[in-house]
C-alpha positions as CSV (number, residue, x, y, z in Angstrom):
1,X,-3.4,-33.0,-3.9
2,X,-3.2,-29.4,-5.1
3,X,-4.4,-26.6,-3.0
4,X,-7.4,-24.6,-4.2
5,X,-6.7,-20.9,-3.8
6,X,-9.0,-18.0,-4.7
7,X,-8.1,-14.4,-5.2
8,X,-11.1,-12.1,-5.0
9,X,-10.7,-8.6,-6.3
10,X,-13.5,-6.0,-6.0
11,X,-13.9,-4.2,-9.3
12,X,-13.2,-0.5,-9.2
13,X,-13.9,-0.6,-5.5
14,X,-14.1,3.0,-4.4
15,X,-16.0,4.1,-7.5
16,X,-18.3,1.1,-7.3
17,X,-19.3,1.8,-3.7
18,X,-20.1,5.5,-4.6
19,X,-22.2,4.4,-7.5
20,X,-24.0,1.8,-5.4
21,X,-24.8,4.3,-2.7
22,X,-25.9,7.0,-5.1
23,X,-28.0,5.4,-8.0
24,X,-28.0,8.7,-9.9
25,X,-24.3,8.1,-10.7
26,X,-24.9,4.8,-12.4
27,X,-24.1,4.7,-16.1
28,X,-22.2,8.0,-15.9
29,X,-18.4,8.5,-15.9
30,X,-17.4,8.7,-12.3
31,X,-14.0,9.1,-10.6
32,X,-13.1,9.2,-6.9
33,X,-10.6,12.0,-6.6
34,X,-8.5,13.7,-4.0
35,X,-8.9,17.3,-3.0
36,X,-7.4,19.8,-5.5
37,X,-7.4,22.5,-2.7
38,X,-5.1,20.3,-0.6
39,X,-3.1,19.3,-3.6
40,X,-4.2,15.7,-3.5
41,X,-5.9,16.2,-6.9
42,X,-5.3,12.8,-8.4
43,X,-7.7,10.0,-9.5
44,X,-7.9,7.3,-6.8
45,X,-10.4,5.1,-8.7
46,X,-12.7,5.3,-11.7
47,X,-15.7,3.3,-13.0
48,X,-15.7,1.6,-16.4
49,X,-17.6,4.4,-18.0
50,X,-14.7,6.8,-17.1
51,X,-12.1,4.2,-18.1
52,X,-13.6,4.2,-21.6
53,X,-12.4,7.8,-21.9
54,X,-8.8,6.7,-21.1
55,X,-8.9,8.0,-17.5
56,X,-6.3,6.3,-15.4
57,X,-5.8,5.8,-11.7
58,X,-3.0,8.1,-10.5
59,X,-3.4,10.9,-13.1
60,X,-4.3,14.4,-12.1
61,X,-7.9,15.5,-11.9
62,X,-7.1,18.2,-14.5
63,X,-5.9,15.6,-17.0
64,X,-9.0,13.5,-16.3
65,X,-11.4,16.4,-17.0
66,X,-9.5,17.2,-20.2
67,X,-10.2,13.6,-21.4
68,X,-13.8,13.7,-20.2
69,X,-15.4,17.1,-19.5
70,X,-18.6,15.5,-18.2
71,X,-16.7,13.4,-15.6
72,X,-18.3,13.4,-12.2
73,X,-15.7,13.8,-9.5
74,X,-16.5,12.4,-6.0
75,X,-14.5,12.9,-2.8
76,X,-13.3,9.7,-1.2
77,X,-15.2,8.4,1.9
78,X,-12.9,5.9,3.4
79,X,-15.2,5.0,6.3
80,X,-17.7,3.6,3.7
81,X,-14.9,1.7,1.9
82,X,-13.7,0.1,5.1
83,X,-17.3,-0.9,6.1
84,X,-18.0,-2.5,2.8
85,X,-14.7,-4.3,2.7
86,X,-15.7,-5.9,6.0
87,X,-19.1,-6.8,4.6
88,X,-17.4,-8.6,1.7
89,X,-15.1,-10.5,4.0
90,X,-18.0,-11.7,6.1
91,X,-19.2,-13.4,2.9
92,X,-15.8,-15.0,2.4
93,X,-16.0,-16.3,6.0
94,X,-18.9,-18.5,5.0
95,X,-16.5,-20.7,3.0
96,X,-13.2,-20.6,4.9
97,X,-11.3,-19.0,7.8
98,X,-8.1,-18.9,5.7
99,X,-8.5,-15.3,4.4
100,X,-5.5,-13.1,3.8
101,X,-6.2,-9.5,2.8
102,X,-4.1,-7.8,0.2
103,X,-5.3,-4.3,0.4
104,X,-8.8,-3.1,1.2
105,X,-10.4,-4.6,-1.9
106,X,-8.4,-7.9,-2.5
107,X,-8.2,-11.1,-0.5
108,X,-6.7,-14.6,-1.0
109,X,-8.8,-17.5,0.2
110,X,-7.7,-21.1,0.7
111,X,-10.8,-23.2,0.2
112,X,-9.1,-26.6,-0.1
113,X,-10.9,-28.0,2.9
114,X,-14.2,-26.5,1.9
115,X,-14.8,-28.5,-1.3
116,X,-16.8,-31.3,0.2
117,X,-19.3,-28.8,1.5
118,X,-19.5,-26.2,-1.2
119,X,-18.2,-27.8,-4.4
120,X,-15.0,-27.3,-6.4
121,X,-13.0,-24.1,-6.6
122,X,-14.8,-22.7,-9.6
123,X,-18.2,-23.4,-8.0
124,X,-17.2,-21.7,-4.8
125,X,-15.8,-18.7,-6.8
126,X,-19.2,-18.3,-8.6
127,X,-21.1,-18.6,-5.3
128,X,-19.0,-15.8,-3.7
129,X,-19.3,-13.6,-6.8
130,X,-23.1,-13.9,-6.9
131,X,-23.5,-13.4,-3.2
132,X,-21.4,-10.2,-3.3
133,X,-23.5,-8.9,-6.2
134,X,-26.9,-9.9,-4.8
135,X,-26.3,-8.8,-1.2
136,X,-24.0,-5.7,-1.6
137,X,-24.5,-4.5,-5.2
138,X,-20.8,-4.8,-5.9
139,X,-18.9,-7.0,-8.4
140,X,-15.8,-9.1,-7.9
141,X,-13.4,-10.8,-10.3
142,X,-12.1,-14.1,-8.8
143,X,-9.0,-16.1,-9.9
144,X,-8.9,-19.8,-9.1
145,X,-5.6,-21.7,-9.1
146,X,-3.3,-24.0,-7.1
147,X,-1.1,-21.1,-5.7
148,X,-1.5,-17.5,-4.6
149,X,0.4,-15.9,-7.5
150,X,-1.6,-17.6,-10.3
151,X,-4.9,-16.9,-8.4
152,X,-4.1,-13.2,-8.4
153,X,-3.1,-13.3,-12.0
154,X,-6.4,-15.0,-12.8
155,X,-8.5,-12.2,-11.1
156,X,-6.6,-9.6,-13.2
157,X,-7.1,-11.5,-16.5
158,X,-10.9,-11.0,-16.9
159,X,-12.9,-8.1,-15.4
160,X,-15.5,-7.2,-14.3
161,X,-17.7,-9.8,-12.6
162,X,-15.8,-12.9,-13.8
163,X,-14.2,-16.1,-12.7
164,X,-10.9,-17.3,-14.3
165,X,-9.4,-20.8,-13.7
166,X,-5.7,-21.3,-14.0
167,X,-4.9,-25.0,-13.4
168,X,-1.7,-26.9,-13.2
169,X,-2.6,-28.5,-16.6
170,X,-3.3,-25.3,-18.5
171,X,-1.2,-22.5,-16.9
172,X,1.6,-22.7,-19.6
173,X,-0.9,-22.3,-22.4
174,X,-3.0,-19.7,-20.5
175,X,-0.4,-17.3,-19.1
176,X,3.0,-17.9,-20.5
177,X,2.2,-15.6,-23.5
178,X,1.3,-12.7,-21.2
179,X,3.7,-9.9,-20.5
180,X,6.2,-10.6,-17.7
181,X,4.9,-7.4,-16.0
182,X,1.5,-9.1,-15.5
183,X,2.9,-11.4,-12.8
184,X,3.2,-10.3,-9.2
185,X,6.7,-9.1,-8.3
186,X,7.6,-7.7,-11.7
187,X,7.2,-3.9,-11.4
188,X,8.4,-1.2,-13.7
189,X,12.1,-1.3,-12.8
190,X,12.3,-5.1,-12.9
191,X,10.3,-5.2,-16.2
192,X,12.6,-2.7,-17.8
193,X,15.6,-4.8,-16.8
194,X,14.1,-8.0,-18.1
195,X,13.2,-6.4,-21.4
196,X,16.8,-5.1,-21.7
197,X,17.8,-8.8,-21.9
198,X,15.0,-9.8,-24.2
199,X,12.7,-11.3,-21.6
200,X,9.3,-10.0,-22.4
201,X,6.8,-12.7,-21.5
202,X,6.0,-14.9,-18.5
203,X,7.0,-17.9,-20.5
204,X,10.4,-16.4,-21.4
205,X,10.9,-15.6,-17.8
206,X,10.0,-19.2,-16.7
207,X,12.5,-20.6,-19.2
208,X,15.4,-18.3,-18.4
209,X,18.3,-19.8,-16.6
210,X,17.7,-19.0,-12.9
211,X,21.5,-18.5,-12.4
212,X,21.3,-15.6,-15.0
213,X,18.3,-14.1,-13.2
214,X,20.2,-14.2,-9.9
215,X,23.1,-12.5,-11.6
216,X,21.0,-9.5,-12.8
217,X,18.3,-9.4,-10.1
218,X,19.8,-11.2,-7.1
219,X,17.4,-13.2,-5.0
220,X,14.4,-11.3,-6.5
221,X,15.3,-12.9,-9.8
222,X,14.9,-16.4,-8.3
223,X,11.6,-15.4,-6.7
224,X,10.0,-14.3,-9.9
225,X,11.4,-17.3,-11.7
226,X,9.6,-19.5,-9.2
227,X,6.4,-17.5,-9.6
228,X,6.5,-17.9,-13.4
229,X,7.0,-21.7,-13.1
230,X,4.1,-22.1,-10.7
231,X,6.4,-23.1,-7.8
232,X,4.9,-20.6,-5.2
233,X,3.8,-22.5,-2.1
234,X,3.3,-19.6,0.3
235,X,0.3,-20.3,2.6
236,X,-2.8,-18.2,2.9
237,X,-2.9,-16.8,6.5
238,X,-5.7,-17.3,8.9
239,X,-8.2,-14.3,9.0
240,X,-7.2,-13.7,12.7
241,X,-3.5,-13.6,11.9
242,X,-1.9,-10.1,12.4
243,X,1.2,-9.4,10.3
244,X,4.1,-8.0,12.3
245,X,4.6,-4.2,11.9
246,X,7.6,-3.8,9.6
247,X,7.6,0.0,9.4
248,X,5.6,3.0,10.5
249,X,5.3,6.0,8.1
250,X,3.6,9.2,7.4
251,X,3.4,11.2,4.2
252,X,2.2,14.7,3.5
253,X,1.4,16.6,0.3
254,X,1.8,20.2,1.5
255,X,-0.6,23.1,0.7
256,X,2.2,24.9,-1.0
257,X,5.6,23.9,-2.3
258,X,8.5,23.7,0.2
259,X,11.0,26.3,-0.9
260,X,13.9,25.9,1.6
261,X,15.4,23.5,4.2
262,X,13.5,25.1,7.1
263,X,10.2,24.2,5.4
264,X,11.3,20.6,5.1
265,X,12.4,20.5,8.8
266,X,9.1,21.7,10.0
267,X,7.2,19.1,7.9
268,X,9.6,16.3,9.2
269,X,8.9,17.3,12.8
270,X,5.1,17.2,12.1
271,X,5.4,13.8,10.4
272,X,7.6,12.4,13.1
273,X,5.0,13.3,15.8
274,X,2.6,10.7,14.4
275,X,5.4,8.1,13.9
276,X,6.8,8.5,17.4
277,X,3.3,8.2,18.9
278,X,2.7,4.9,17.1
279,X,6.1,3.6,18.0
280,X,5.3,4.1,21.7
281,X,1.8,2.7,21.3
282,X,3.1,-0.5,19.7
283,X,6.1,-0.7,22.0
284,X,8.6,-0.6,19.2
285,X,11.8,1.4,18.5
286,X,13.3,2.4,15.1
287,X,16.8,1.5,14.1
288,X,16.6,3.4,10.8
289,X,14.8,6.1,8.9
290,X,13.6,6.3,5.3
291,X,12.9,9.6,3.5
292,X,11.0,10.0,0.2
293,X,10.8,13.4,-1.5
294,X,8.5,14.3,-4.5
295,X,9.3,17.5,-6.2
296,X,7.0,19.9,-8.0
297,X,7.4,17.9,-11.3
298,X,6.3,14.8,-9.4
299,X,9.7,13.1,-9.6
300,X,10.6,10.9,-6.6
301,X,13.9,10.6,-4.7
302,X,14.3,8.2,-1.7
303,X,17.1,7.6,0.8
304,X,17.5,5.8,4.0
305,X,20.1,5.5,6.8
306,X,20.6,3.8,10.1
307,X,20.0,5.5,13.4
308,X,23.0,5.6,15.8
309,X,20.6,4.3,18.5
310,X,17.3,2.5,18.5
311,X,14.7,5.1,19.6
312,X,11.0,6.1,19.8
313,X,11.9,9.8,19.9
314,X,10.1,11.8,17.3
315,X,12.6,14.6,17.6
316,X,15.6,12.3,17.1
317,X,14.0,10.6,14.1
318,X,13.1,14.0,12.5
319,X,16.6,15.5,13.0
320,X,18.3,12.4,11.6
321,X,16.0,12.5,8.6
322,X,16.7,16.2,8.2
323,X,20.5,15.5,8.2
324,X,19.9,12.9,5.6
325,X,17.9,15.3,3.5
326,X,20.5,18.1,3.7
327,X,23.3,15.7,2.7
328,X,21.4,14.3,-0.3
329,X,19.0,16.8,-1.8
330,X,20.1,19.4,-4.3
331,X,17.6,22.3,-4.7
332,X,16.9,22.0,-8.4
333,X,13.2,22.1,-7.8
334,X,10.8,23.0,-5.0
335,X,9.2,20.1,-3.0
336,X,5.6,19.0,-3.2
337,X,5.4,16.1,-0.7
338,X,7.5,14.4,1.9
339,X,7.1,10.9,3.3
340,X,9.0,9.8,6.4
341,X,9.2,6.2,7.7
342,X,10.7,4.5,10.8
343,X,12.2,1.3,9.6
344,X,14.2,-1.7,11.0
345,X,11.8,-1.9,14.0
346,X,12.7,-3.8,17.1
347,X,10.8,-4.3,20.4
348,X,11.5,-1.3,22.7
349,X,12.5,-3.6,25.5
350,X,15.3,-5.3,23.4
351,X,18.7,-4.9,25.0
352,X,21.1,-2.7,23.0
353,X,24.9,-2.8,22.8
354,X,26.3,0.7,23.3
355,X,29.7,2.1,22.6
356,X,31.6,4.7,24.6
357,X,30.4,7.5,22.4
358,X,26.7,6.8,22.4
359,X,24.4,9.6,23.4
360,X,21.9,7.3,25.1
361,X,21.2,9.7,28.0
362,X,20.3,12.5,25.4
363,X,18.0,10.2,23.5
364,X,16.3,8.9,26.7
365,X,15.7,12.5,27.7
366,X,14.0,13.2,24.4
367,X,11.9,10.0,24.8
368,X,10.7,11.1,28.3
369,X,9.7,14.5,26.9
370,X,7.7,12.7,24.2
371,X,6.0,10.4,26.7
372,X,4.9,13.4,28.8
373,X,3.6,15.1,25.7
374,X,1.5,12.0,24.9
375,X,-0.1,12.1,28.4
376,X,-0.9,15.8,28.1
377,X,-2.5,15.2,24.7
378,X,-4.5,12.3,26.0
379,X,-5.8,14.3,28.9
380,X,-6.3,17.8,27.4
381,X,-6.7,17.1,23.7
382,X,-4.6,16.8,20.5
383,X,-3.6,20.5,20.5
384,X,-2.7,20.8,24.1
385,X,1.0,20.9,23.5
386,X,3.0,21.5,20.3
387,X,6.5,22.5,19.2
388,X,6.7,26.2,18.8
389,X,8.0,26.0,15.3
390,X,5.0,24.0,14.2
391,X,2.3,26.5,15.3
392,X,2.1,28.1,11.9
393,X,2.5,24.8,10.0
394,X,-1.2,24.8,9.1
395,X,-0.2,26.9,6.1
396,X,1.8,23.9,4.9
397,X,-0.1,20.8,6.0
398,X,-3.6,19.4,5.4
399,X,-5.7,18.1,8.2
400,X,-4.4,14.9,9.8
401,X,-6.4,11.8,9.3
402,X,-6.3,8.3,10.8
403,X,-3.6,5.7,10.3
404,X,-4.3,2.4,8.6
405,X,-2.3,-0.8,8.9
406,X,-1.5,-2.1,5.5
407,X,-1.3,-5.8,4.7
408,X,2.5,-5.4,4.0
409,X,3.0,-4.8,7.7
410,X,3.4,-1.0,7.4
411,X,1.3,1.4,9.4
412,X,0.7,4.5,7.3
413,X,-0.9,7.7,8.6
414,X,-3.1,8.6,5.6
């Protein structure tokens, strides 16, 4: 017997919440946008009225207003979005406890065992859709299928406020003509590589020799081949399941461009403070660092390296990332934002094989300093102690906000 998997996607979630809470916004072009003053001036979400003007998520607010001068820009209120995300999930819980979040506004549901009580997959999807609309004033698009990949594809195929069924009998006719980029796992780089070899649709991907896909894309090629053929059998996790933390990161768009290496070092030390604190809180150590730089023309560069020793030390992580930056970055353009991540995480109690030249005593000394700093901040406040070089960093950095654990297993300080 096939499983019955739903993928429920809240339509234009941030913008829909804002329009629902403020009825005067309904019927008008609305976009939820970051702060221009803090240089986060991009469109985070838009409603369908704004979309009709060609406004896209991720473009700058200036570009959005060029397309639609009467656009209403609303600042994001993440506390409200988290609250309504929880309200929606409480509706899902009426039908199953197999609920796996995929971001704040998307969830997979396995309702296979619920059909005797609530009807078939399509009927359950319609009940969920109508309950969300009636009780919360929001709309969802729901995909219904026999695996997670096709269920998600179904929720994307028809929006807003719709239910789309992709069955084992009809999936070839229904989705194989769609672009390969529509299926989960085929991003821009993968899509470009597939197009280079004439693979443009999901059907062409499904019918390509898996050995050839492995040759050009390694194991990822085999994965997307399985997706295209409907062979995905990954389970929907229980709602109480917590994904293991795979990385801890913090990114910052600075108030002004970074113009030299000292600026970058100061930002790395600030970012590493949050990362080190969360490593200690979760009793984890990092075995590597990843650094992503975005320059003033919004072009990204990313590098990573292993740490000589597993550590929770924010100073050691920051200095390692700084060495990586100095060795890799050429100052062709000034820098707009920096993202630092602690990767290859291991339990802090895990034994470690040292060599004769390891500087373990130096790293342990740094970790003890960080632990004392944590205790001082807990007792006397966040600003009780700070590195001297960071005292004037307020000219560079926006106000710190809370961290959020993403469904991918990454903790990101937003």
